[in-house]
N, C-alpha and C positions, 0 to 999 in steps of 0.2 A: 655502838654497835650491838649491844645488846638488844635497844628497841628494834632493829631493823629484823635482827632475827624472832623475834617476837611476833613481830608484823607481818612476815611472811609465812611463820607458823600458825598465825591465826587465818590469813588469806585463803591458806591451803587446807584448811578444816581439818589443824591437826591438834589444837590446841587441848592440853591435857593428855595427848598422847606420846606426844615427842617434845625436848627441852633441849636447848641449844646446850653446846659441852663447849667451856673456854680452856684454852691451853695457856703455855706462856707463850709469847712469843717470839717467833726463831729472830736467831741472830740479823739484824742490818733492813726485819721486816719496818712496814712504817706504820707508824703507830694509829694516827688521823689521818685521813683522807677528808678533804671537803671541797669538795664542785661549784665552785662561782662562774656562771656565764657571762658575767656583767661584760668583760673583755670582749666577747666574741660577740656581744650584743651592741656593744658601740662601735665595733670596727668592722663586722661582718652583718648588722642587721637581726643575727640569729636568737632564736630565743625556742625554748623546748616546746615540746607538741602536745608534750602530756605531764600530768604530774607523778612524783613518786610513784604512790600508791595506784593509781592506775595504768604506771607503766608495768609495776608488778603483774598486777590482776592480768595482764596480757600477757605478758610473760610464763606465767602460770597455765594460763588458758593454752598455750600453745605449747608448752613442755606436757602438759596431759594429754592434746590431741596425737602427739607424736609419741607418746608411748615411751618415752626415753627411759624410764626406770627399767621396762622389759628387756629394750636392746643391750641395758646394762648388765643383767645378768650373764653369769658364768655358767658357761653349758651351753 
């Protein structure tokens, strides 16, 4: 999980400005989740449209364009 946090921080141009905060897992929290689309590919012919990093970049672009952080501010 640490890798993904650092990847997102870098893609947001926040490297050196923010750091991930690691806390103890909550009761019942899944410790590791790994996606494997091989069964969907075999049964449905489905495959991802883009790689993980490109998907993150597209999400970050969308997030910034809608200025979600401004909406989330109190007041």
